N, C-alpha and C positions, 0 to 999 in steps of 0.2 A: 103493331105500329112500327116498332123499330125494324122488324123484318122487312116491311115494305120499303122503308128508306134504304136499307142495305141492298135490296134487290134492284131498286131503281138506280142506285149508284153503280152497281155492277153492270146494269143494262146500258149505261151511258146516258140515262135521262138526267138532264140538268135542272129539273124543277126544284130539287132540294137545294142546289147551289144558288138558284135565283132568289130564293126566299131569305138567304142570309143577308144581313146588312153589309153594305160596302163601306170600307173605310181604310185607314192607313194600314192596319194590321192585316186585312184581307189582301190589300195590294202587295204588301211585303211577302206574304205567304205565296201568292201567285208568282211573284218575281223569283223567289228562292226555289220554288218547286219546279220552275221551268229549266233551271240549270241542272245538268246531269250530276248525279251523286257518284263519287269515286268508288265507294265500296257497297253501294246498294242501301246505305243507311238512310234514315229519314233526314230530309234537309232541315237545317236549323236556321233560325232567324239571325240576321246580323245584329249584334248588340254593340252599342258604343263602348269605347274603352272606359274602364273604371279608374284609370289613372287620372290624377288631378293635373290640371294645367299648371306649369311652373310659374307662369306670369300672372296667374289669377290673383294672387295675394299682393303683388307688387303695385306700388302707386304708378300711375301713368305719367310718363315724362313726355315732354314735347312743348310746343308752343301753346300757351293757354288761350291765345286769341283764336287760333285755328280750332281748338276744341270747343270754344264758346260759339264760333260761327257754325260748326258742325251741329252743336246742340240746338241752336236756333233754327237751322234748316230742318232738323228732325221734328222740332216742335211745330213748325209751320206745316210740314207734311202731314203730321197727325191731325192738326186742326182742319186740314182740307178734307179729311176722311169723316169728320163729324157731320151728322145730319142735323142741321140747325132748324129750329122751329120757325114756322111762318108767323105772320103778324097775328092771325086769329088764334093760333095755339098759344102764343105768348100772352095775349090778353086773357085767355081762359086760365092758363096756369097762374098768372099774377093774381087774378080775381080769387081763385081757389085758395091761394096762400094767404092773401089778405083777410078773407072771410075766416079762415081757420085761426089766424093770429088774433083777430078781434074776439072770436069766440073763446079762445083759451085765456086771453087777458080778462075777459068778463067772468069766466068761470073761476079763475084763481082769485080774482078780486072778491068775488062772492064768498068763496071759502074763507078768505082772509077776514072779511067783515064778520062772518059767522063765528070764527074762532075768537075774534076780539070781543064780540058780544058775549060769547060763552065764558070767556075768562073773566070779563067784567062781572057777569052774573054770579060766577062761582066764587070769586075772591072779593067782590063788592067794591 
């Protein structure tokens, strides 16, 4: 099985490459493998620097009103991305929640009454 894959790769058949999932890692490999290597070595992936940002721990300075406006703009932008339920879905979800709450209240009240009767019977 592995021999077939090796011979297909050597023959130039791209069926093995087509079955691989595509994603960021695959795109990075393709990008780095297109660049010619200086000494014939295997191309390595670019990795972000491991150094910490010097300003990461410092408190942000600046106009607090500008920061507040920026925050509110970002909140509104995120809320626009939300998929809001329509009226039918909202009625369905509300009904399910109310039925569940009524059931749980009745269940816990029943257990409470049973414990009270049990304690009364036990201790008289």
